[in-house]
N, C-alpha and C positions, 0 to 999 in steps of 0.2 A: 625542695621538690622540683623536678625537671619537668618542664614544661613541653608538653608532647606537640611535635611543630604538625601544621595543617596539614591534613592531605593533597595532594597533589592534585588538580581536575585533570581527570581521563580526556584523553585526545580524542575526537568525534571518530567514530565507528566509519570508515570510507569502505566501500566496496571495491575489491579487486576483479581484474578483468575475468577472468577464472571463476570466481564465486557470483559475477553480472551473468555469465554466461548460463550457470547452472542455475540461479534464480530465474532467468529467463525460460531455460529449456520446463525446470518445473512448474511454472505458471502455464508455458504452452499445454502442456500434459494436461493439469487441471482443469483448462478451458475446454479443452478436447472431450474431457470424461466428464465434466459436469453438463455439456452441452449433450451426449449421449444420455445421461440420468434424464435430463430436463424434456427431451423429444427424443425417447427411441426411435430406429428408423426401421419400422415396421411393413409401409408402404414405398411404391416410388416418389410417391406425393408428399410425404415425411420426411425423406431424405432428402428432397427439393428445399423444401422449407426448413429444414437442420441446419442445412449450408445455408444459407438467409440471414435465420437468428441469429447463428454463430458472427458471421461478417457483421451484424450491424449490431449485436451486442458487444461485440469485442469492439467496434468503430466508436459508439458512445464512450465505454468504459475508458479507451486510451485518451479521448479528449478531454475525461472528467479529469483524467490524473494529466494533463498537461495543462488544462484550466486551474488546477490548485498548485503546478509548479510555476507558473509563471505568477499567480498572485505572491506567492511566499517569496520568489527573486525580485518583485516591486516592493514588499514589507523590508526585504534584506536592505535596498537601497534606497531605503526614503532617510531623508535627511535629519528627520529625529530619531532614528532605530541608528543612524552612522553615529551620531551624536553620543549616544549610550552603550549601543549594544545588548542590553540587556535582552530584547527578542534572539538575537543570534544564536545563543547556543542550543536553543528551541526548534527553531526554524530552518534553523543551516542543514542539517542533517535531513530533513525531510525534502528541502531543497535539495539537496545532491543525490540521493538515492530515488528521486520516483523516476527519474529520466528511465531507470530500469524497467519499473513499470508500465509506462508508456511504450519502450519498445516491444515489451513483451507481448503488451497487447494488439501494437498496432503489426506484427509479425501474426501474431494467431489471424488478426482482419484479411492480412493478405494472402496470406493460406487459405484462408475459406474463400477469399473470392476466388483466385485463380482454381482451386479446387470444384468447384459450382460450374457446371456444366452448361448454364443456362445462365451464368452473371453477365456473361459478355468481354470479362477482363481476364485474358491471359497473361502470361509472365511477360512480353512485351508491354502489353496496355498498362501493367500494373508500375514496371520501373522504365518506361520511357513514356515519355507527356505527350499526349494526343494520338498515341495508338489505341488506345481502347473502343472498342465496339459501342460499348455501353456509355453514352454520355461522358463522350471523352473531354470536353472541357472541367465538370468539377473531377472529375477522375482525376485530370492531369496538375490541375490544384492539390489535391492532394497527395500527390506524386513528389510534385516540388517543396511542400511540407516536408516530408519524408525525410529528403537529401538536405533541407536546410535545416533541421532537428537534427540530422546525425553533424551537421560540421558544429552547433554549437555545442553539442554533447562532448565532444571530442576535442575540441578547442578549449574547453572548459577544464578536459581532465588532464589536459597535458601544456598546461599555459606555459611552461618554460622553453618550450619548442617553439614559441613564435614570440614577435620582438614585443617588447615591453607596450601592455593597450591593446593588443590586435585580439587580444581574447576577448574584450571588454566591448570592443565595436561589433564581434561576431556573436556577440552574445546577445546583443542588442535585437538580432534578429527574430527575437521571439516571440516578439507581437506581430510580426509579419506572421510567420509560422501558425500564432493562433489564429488568425484572422483568415490563411489559405486554408486550414483545416475547420475552421467553424464553417467557411462558405461552401467545403469540398462536404462537409456532414450534412449541410440543409440541402443542398442542389444534387448531390449525388442519389441521397435515401428517397426510397419510396414513400416512409412512414415519416418524414419530416412534421407535417401537420401536429402529428399525432405525439409529436416531441416537442412542441411548439416552446414550450414552457423550460423544458431543459434548455435550451439551446439560449432563451433570453435569459435565464438565470446566469449559466456561463459568461456569454458576453456584458453582462451587468457588473458581474464579480472584477473580471480581467480589468472593463474603461476604467469602475471605479477607483480601484485601486492603483490604475497608471495615472487615474487624473487628479487624485487626491496630491499623487508623489509630486506630480508636476507645479500642482499649484503649491506644498509645501514646499517646494526648489526653487519657485519663481518666487516667491515671498521673502525666502532667507537669502535671495543674491541681493546684493545691494544695489541700488541706481545709482546713477550721479549725485542725486539731490540728497541721498541719504548717507552719503560716504564722503559728502564733503564737510570739514572742520569747521568751529568756530571762524579761525583764526581765517580762512581762505574765502571767509565771506567779506 
């Protein structure tokens, strides 16, 4: 009796540029709809507050998604995982696609700020560091983090267009992106004290994952003493 051949593993699903744009648009519409349902603008004061809530909520959610993506990336590059690759099949799709959600909520965050007449952040202030009327230095950190995130995302999608190893060097900007984004959220937000536990949790997750990866890599790296053989002694 013939034995059935084992099923071939399916290749991981990758979002194309078109599907990514559609998903970003749908998420943006969902954010606008949800904001209107949570706080309908029946007065001018509520309309102003709705913009602020939308900007704050989308910014925090984008930072949460960014935190998850960086933690997944650190796990994928961990020396133990690189030796077995047991976690890669489960984690890589999340790490590969979370950038779309980060961009969707970042877009909604920027639109909410620019649309708010009292936010003090116009188009120039949102995209040119230092031109924001509201807390120019913290907002500039967010702008720089946005550009660095776009560089890492684009270079990771089109690695073949870059010299060997260049995408990995650019990908390591992720920790700088997180630091800038984290500082941007704390220093630019007017309610950072109320969200202190969330910010501490995100920083602890990235710092812990990065420290453990560094410790494991350093422990696995042979030193002069451990690499010598008995004949060399």
